[in-house]
N, C-alpha and C positions, 0 to 999 in steps of 0.2 A: 504493500500500500504506500509506503514511504517512497519507494522507487517511482511509482506512478506519479505522485505529487511532484517529485523533483523533476521528472521529465516534463511535466506540464509547465512548471515554472521556467525551465530552460527554453521550451518552445515559445512561451509567452514573451520572455525577454528577447529572444531572437526575432520574433515578429515585430515587437515594438522598435527594435534597433533598425530593422529593414525599413519600416515606415519612416522613421526619423531620417535615415540616409536618403530615401527618395524625396522626402520633403525638403531637405537641405539642397539636394541637386536641383529640384524644381525652382528654387529661389536663385541658385547660382548660375545655371546654364543660360537663362534669358539675358542676364547681364553680360556674360561672356560673348554671347552671340551678338548683342547690340554693340559692344565695344569693337568686335571684329568687323562688323558691317560698317560702323562709323569710320574706322581706319581705312577700309577699302574705299568708301566714298570720298574721304579726304584725299587719298592718293589719286583717285580718278580725277578729282577736281584739279589737283596740282598738275597732273600730267596733261589734262585738257588745256589748261592755261599755257603751258609750255608749247604745246602743239599749235595753238592759235598764234602765239608770238612768233613761232618759227615760220608759219605759213604766210605771214604778211609780206615777207620779202624785204629787200633793202628800202630804207626810208630816205 
């Protein structure tokens, strides 16, 4: 009987831990994706500005 209760407690702790990990990842991943996309857009904007400057020709 004690073994069954101990196994139940271990499964409960493991389940709570898994849910906490998924909750933490659900908060962290959107921030990382937003930062990555922001950097990509910034690089694209900078490269587009250089291309426009190069395409004007001699002044």
